[in-house]
C-alpha positions as CSV (number, residue, x, y, z in Angstrom):
1,M,13.5,-30.1,-67.3
2,D,10.0,-30.1,-66.0
3,K,8.6,-27.3,-64.0
4,K,8.3,-29.2,-60.8
5,R,11.9,-30.1,-60.9
6,K,13.0,-26.5,-61.7
7,N,11.0,-25.4,-58.6
8,I,12.7,-27.9,-56.4
9,L,16.2,-26.8,-57.6
10,M,15.3,-23.2,-57.2
11,V,14.1,-23.8,-53.6
12,A,17.3,-25.8,-52.9
13,A,19.4,-23.0,-54.4
14,V,17.7,-20.3,-52.3
15,A,18.0,-22.5,-49.2
16,A,21.8,-23.0,-49.8
17,F,22.3,-19.3,-50.4
18,S,20.5,-18.4,-47.3
19,A,22.4,-21.0,-45.2
20,A,25.7,-19.5,-46.7
21,A,24.6,-16.0,-45.9
22,V,23.7,-17.0,-42.3
23,G,27.0,-18.8,-41.9
24,I,29.0,-15.8,-43.3
25,G,27.0,-13.4,-41.1
26,A,27.6,-15.5,-38.0
27,Y,31.3,-15.7,-38.8
28,F,31.8,-12.0,-39.0
29,T,29.5,-11.3,-35.9
30,T,31.5,-13.8,-33.9
31,K,34.8,-12.5,-35.1
32,Y,33.8,-9.0,-33.9
33,L,32.5,-10.3,-30.6
34,V,35.6,-12.3,-29.9
35,R,37.7,-9.2,-30.7
36,L,35.5,-7.3,-28.2
37,A,36.0,-10.0,-25.6
38,L,39.7,-10.7,-25.9
39,D,41.6,-8.0,-27.7
40,R,43.5,-5.3,-25.8
41,Q,42.4,-2.7,-28.3
42,Q,38.6,-2.6,-28.0
43,P,36.7,-2.3,-31.2
44,K,34.1,0.5,-31.4
45,I,30.9,-0.3,-29.8
46,P,27.9,2.1,-29.4
47,H,26.7,2.8,-25.9
48,R,23.4,1.1,-26.5
49,A,25.1,-2.0,-27.7
50,Q,27.4,-1.9,-24.7
51,T,24.4,-1.7,-22.4
52,R,22.9,-4.8,-24.1
53,L,26.2,-6.6,-23.8
54,R,26.5,-6.1,-20.2
55,G,22.8,-6.6,-19.5
56,Y,22.4,-3.5,-17.4
57,D,22.4,0.2,-17.7
58,N,23.8,1.4,-14.3
59,C,27.4,2.2,-15.5
60,A,26.9,5.8,-14.8
61,M,25.9,5.0,-11.2
62,M,28.8,2.6,-10.8
63,L,31.3,5.2,-12.1
64,E,29.8,7.9,-9.8
65,K,30.4,5.6,-6.8
66,T,33.7,4.1,-7.8
67,A,35.6,6.8,-9.7
68,P,36.6,9.0,-6.8
69,L,37.6,6.0,-4.6
70,G,39.6,4.6,-7.5
71,K,41.3,7.9,-8.0
72,K,42.1,8.1,-4.3
73,L,43.6,4.6,-4.3
74,Q,45.7,5.3,-7.5
75,E,47.1,8.5,-5.9
76,T,48.0,6.9,-2.6
77,T,51.7,6.3,-2.3
78,H,52.7,2.7,-3.2
79,H,55.3,0.6,-5.0
80,L,55.1,-0.2,-8.7
81,V,56.1,-3.8,-9.3
82,N,57.1,-5.6,-12.5
83,L,57.1,-9.3,-12.9
84,R,57.6,-11.6,-15.9
85,S,54.9,-14.2,-16.5
86,Y,55.5,-17.8,-17.5
87,D,55.3,-16.8,-21.2
88,E,57.6,-13.7,-20.7
89,E,54.9,-11.0,-20.7
90,L,55.5,-8.1,-18.5
91,L,53.1,-8.0,-15.6
92,V,52.6,-4.8,-13.6
93,G,51.4,-4.7,-10.0
94,H,50.7,-2.1,-7.3
95,W,52.1,-3.0,-4.0
96,F,50.6,-1.5,-0.7
97,P,52.5,-2.9,2.3
98,C,51.3,-1.9,5.7
99,A,53.3,-1.3,8.8
100,N,51.9,-4.2,11.0
101,P,50.3,-6.7,8.6
102,K,48.1,-9.4,9.7
103,R,47.6,-10.9,6.2
104,V,48.4,-10.4,2.5
105,I,46.0,-10.1,-0.3
106,V,46.5,-10.6,-4.1
107,A,43.7,-8.7,-5.9
108,M,42.7,-9.4,-9.5
109,H,40.5,-7.0,-11.3
110,G,37.8,-7.7,-14.0
111,W,37.3,-7.6,-17.7
112,R,38.0,-4.2,-19.3
113,S,38.3,-2.8,-15.9
114,S,41.2,-1.5,-13.7
115,W,42.9,-2.4,-10.4
116,N,41.9,0.9,-8.7
117,G,38.4,1.0,-10.3
118,D,37.5,-2.5,-9.0
119,F,39.1,-2.2,-5.5
120,G,39.0,1.5,-4.7
121,A,35.8,1.0,-2.6
122,I,37.2,-1.8,-0.5
123,A,40.8,-0.6,-0.2
124,D,40.3,1.4,2.9
125,F,38.6,-1.6,4.8
126,W,41.6,-3.9,3.8
127,K,44.0,-1.2,5.1
128,K,42.2,-0.8,8.4
129,Q,42.3,-4.6,8.8
130,N,46.1,-4.5,8.5
131,C,46.2,-6.2,5.0
132,S,49.1,-5.7,2.8
133,V,47.7,-5.8,-0.8
134,L,49.1,-6.5,-4.2
135,Y,46.7,-5.1,-6.8
136,A,47.6,-6.7,-10.1
137,E,47.0,-5.3,-13.5
138,Q,45.6,-8.2,-15.6
139,R,47.4,-9.1,-18.9
140,G,46.0,-7.4,-22.0
141,Q,44.9,-4.5,-19.8
142,G,46.4,-1.4,-18.3
143,Q,50.2,-1.3,-18.1
144,S,50.6,-5.1,-18.2
145,G,51.8,-6.7,-21.4
146,G,49.9,-9.0,-23.7
147,Q,47.7,-8.4,-26.7
148,Y,44.8,-10.5,-25.5
149,M,42.8,-11.2,-22.3
150,G,42.3,-14.9,-21.4
151,F,39.1,-14.8,-19.4
152,G,41.0,-16.3,-16.5
153,M,42.4,-19.3,-18.5
154,I,45.8,-17.7,-18.9
155,E,45.6,-15.2,-16.0
156,R,45.4,-18.0,-13.4
157,Y,49.2,-18.6,-14.1
158,D,49.8,-14.9,-13.6
159,C,47.9,-15.0,-10.3
160,L,50.0,-17.9,-9.2
161,E,53.2,-15.8,-10.0
162,W,51.9,-13.0,-8.0
163,A,51.1,-15.2,-5.0
164,K,54.7,-16.5,-5.1
165,W,56.0,-12.9,-5.3
166,V,54.1,-11.7,-2.2
167,C,55.5,-14.7,-0.3
168,T,59.0,-13.6,-1.1
169,Q,58.3,-10.0,0.2
170,T,56.4,-10.7,3.4
171,P,57.1,-12.6,6.7
172,E,56.5,-16.4,6.5
173,H,53.9,-16.4,9.2
174,L,51.5,-14.2,7.4
175,P,48.5,-15.8,5.6
176,V,47.9,-14.9,1.9
177,Y,44.5,-14.7,0.2
178,L,43.6,-14.4,-3.4
179,A,40.8,-12.0,-4.2
180,G,38.9,-11.2,-7.4
181,V,36.0,-9.5,-9.0
182,S,34.2,-10.7,-12.1
183,M,36.8,-12.0,-14.5
184,G,39.3,-11.5,-11.6
185,A,37.0,-13.8,-9.5
186,T,37.2,-16.5,-12.2
187,T,40.9,-16.0,-12.3
188,V,41.5,-16.7,-8.7
189,L,38.9,-19.6,-8.6
190,L,40.8,-21.3,-11.5
191,T,43.8,-21.4,-9.2
192,A,42.0,-23.5,-6.7
193,N,43.4,-26.8,-7.9
194,M,46.9,-25.5,-8.8
195,D,50.1,-25.9,-6.7
196,L,49.6,-22.8,-4.6
197,P,52.2,-21.7,-2.0
198,P,51.3,-23.3,1.4
199,R,50.8,-19.8,2.8
200,V,47.7,-19.3,0.6
201,K,44.9,-19.8,3.0
202,G,41.9,-19.0,0.9
203,I,40.2,-17.4,-2.1
204,M,37.6,-14.6,-2.1
205,A,35.6,-14.5,-5.3
206,D,32.9,-11.9,-6.2
207,C,30.6,-12.6,-9.1
208,G,32.9,-14.9,-11.1
209,F,31.7,-16.9,-14.2
210,T,32.3,-20.6,-14.6
211,S,34.2,-20.6,-17.9
212,A,34.8,-18.6,-21.1
213,H,32.3,-20.8,-23.0
214,S,29.6,-20.3,-20.3
215,I,29.9,-16.5,-20.2
216,F,30.1,-16.2,-23.9
217,K,27.0,-18.4,-24.2
218,H,25.1,-16.4,-21.6
219,V,25.9,-13.0,-22.9
220,A,25.2,-13.9,-26.5
221,G,21.9,-15.6,-25.8
222,K,20.6,-13.7,-22.8
223,N,21.9,-10.2,-23.5
224,L,22.5,-10.0,-27.2
225,R,19.7,-12.4,-28.2
226,L,21.9,-14.3,-30.6
227,P,21.6,-18.0,-31.3
228,Y,24.9,-19.1,-29.7
229,K,24.9,-22.5,-31.6
230,L,25.7,-20.6,-34.7
231,H,28.7,-18.9,-33.0
232,D,30.1,-21.5,-30.7
233,G,32.5,-23.2,-33.1
234,F,33.7,-19.9,-34.5
235,A,34.3,-18.5,-31.1
236,N,36.2,-21.5,-29.9
237,R,38.6,-21.4,-32.9
238,Q,39.1,-17.6,-32.6
239,C,39.8,-17.9,-28.9
240,L,42.2,-20.8,-29.6
241,K,44.0,-18.8,-32.3
242,K,44.4,-15.8,-30.1
243,T,45.2,-17.3,-26.6
244,G,46.3,-20.8,-27.3
245,M,43.2,-22.1,-25.4
246,G,39.7,-22.9,-26.5
247,T,36.6,-21.5,-24.8
248,K,36.2,-24.9,-23.0
249,A,39.8,-25.4,-22.0
250,C,39.0,-25.2,-18.3
251,S,36.3,-24.2,-15.9
252,T,36.0,-23.1,-12.3
253,V,33.7,-26.0,-11.6
254,E,36.4,-28.5,-12.5
255,A,39.1,-26.5,-10.6
256,L,36.8,-26.2,-7.4
257,A,36.1,-29.9,-7.4
258,Q,39.7,-30.3,-6.6
259,S,40.1,-27.2,-4.5
260,K,43.1,-27.1,-2.2
261,V,42.1,-24.0,-0.2
262,P,38.8,-22.6,1.4
263,V,36.7,-20.3,-0.7
264,L,34.4,-17.3,0.1
265,F,31.9,-16.7,-2.7
266,A,29.9,-13.5,-3.1
267,H,27.3,-12.6,-5.7
268,G,24.3,-10.3,-6.2
269,T,20.9,-11.8,-7.1
270,D,20.3,-9.2,-9.8
271,D,23.5,-9.5,-11.7
272,H,22.6,-9.2,-15.4
273,F,26.1,-9.8,-16.7
274,V,27.2,-12.9,-14.8
275,P,24.2,-14.8,-13.5
276,V,24.2,-15.6,-9.8
277,E,23.5,-19.3,-10.8
278,M,27.1,-19.5,-11.8
279,T,28.2,-18.8,-8.3
280,Y,25.7,-21.4,-7.0
281,E,27.2,-23.8,-9.4
282,N,30.7,-23.0,-8.2
283,Y,29.7,-23.3,-4.5
284,T,28.1,-26.7,-5.2
285,A,31.2,-28.0,-6.9
286,C,33.7,-26.8,-4.3
287,S,35.2,-29.6,-2.3
288,A,37.0,-27.4,0.2
289,P,35.5,-25.5,3.1
290,K,33.3,-22.9,1.6
291,R,31.2,-19.8,2.6
292,L,28.6,-18.0,0.6
293,L,27.4,-14.4,0.6
294,I,24.4,-13.6,-1.6
295,V,23.3,-10.1,-1.8
296,P,19.6,-9.5,-2.8
297,G,19.1,-6.8,-5.5
298,A,22.8,-6.3,-6.2
299,D,23.8,-6.1,-9.9
300,H,27.2,-7.0,-11.3
301,G,30.0,-6.1,-8.9
302,M,27.7,-4.0,-6.7
303,S,27.3,-6.4,-3.7
304,Y,29.9,-4.4,-1.5
305,F,27.9,-1.2,-2.1
306,M,24.5,-2.8,-1.5
307,E,25.4,-4.5,1.8
308,K,28.9,-3.1,3.0
309,Q,28.5,-4.1,6.6
310,R,27.4,-7.7,5.8
311,Y,30.1,-8.0,3.1
312,E,32.9,-6.9,5.5
313,Q,31.6,-9.1,8.3
314,A,31.8,-12.1,5.9
315,M,35.4,-11.4,5.1
316,L,36.2,-10.9,8.9
317,D,34.6,-14.2,9.6
318,F,36.5,-15.9,6.8
319,W,39.8,-14.6,8.0
320,A,39.1,-15.5,11.6
321,E,38.4,-19.0,10.5
322,F,41.3,-19.6,8.2
323,D,44.1,-17.2,9.0
324,S,45.8,-19.6,11.5
325,D,48.0,-22.5,10.4
326,S,46.4,-24.8,12.8
327,T,42.9,-24.3,11.4
328,N,44.0,-24.6,7.8
329,N,46.1,-27.7,8.4
330,A,42.9,-29.5,9.3
331,F,42.1,-29.4,5.5
332,H,44.0,-31.6,3.2
333,R,47.0,-30.2,1.2
334,P,49.1,-32.5,-0.8
């Protein structure tokens, strides 16, 4: 074999080995990241890596603000509720009925978060506005069953069951709203084209992402600086294996294009975890009456803290517009 041919074969062998190494590395990296995204039992992750993952380093500030409020909500007397999901998982909720309710809210918390942590700050406002609230614990988290989180794809069915449950527990004239933060926002937005109970008058979504695929791609590329093209196929297969749905199984954009209820969108301009562009995309796609609250300078889930008065006024206006049957009936419902 001549020297030139040997060199060509050697280069080809090195290239093949390198490609295989990259592929193996991408596989194991993706497997770890999908475990981190979906598994109830979170794999170990250094603080620095967690900061990169979320794209911001104000977790301490958030905890300082939310922890006391979350503890207060958790310790407030309420009813613990158990419900079976469509796939027979045990779902746990925390029911706070008020004496003279004007409306009912089903609240869905975010990824690797908690019902009291995400809604401790706003709970007093909802109570003062005579809202009875069901704070759900998302599957794969807290006391609810399930080994995996579904990034809203599975949880939308759980949300639907909670909406049906509150309708059985409250007077027929009371309007019902679905509210969510982060993954909880995506969860409620994905119900927009589902067969919701007629009493559901609207959805309130704070910093939701458009799909599992879109947020995986954003976090991998923007925050972790990983070439997502190498991980996309692996991530989709792992997600399908764990949850029964691939990363592109559904999107809020598709759901909102067929929305059956009005939507209030909220997002901070400085969100480093879920980019505000995703809410703009959702808002544009929404075919139902829609309202938009953008908070300058607010990072992920921080809009209420940054502009509390404006945020509360947006909800008051939304309820005033859509609480009544006569207003809502003006919008189509099959």
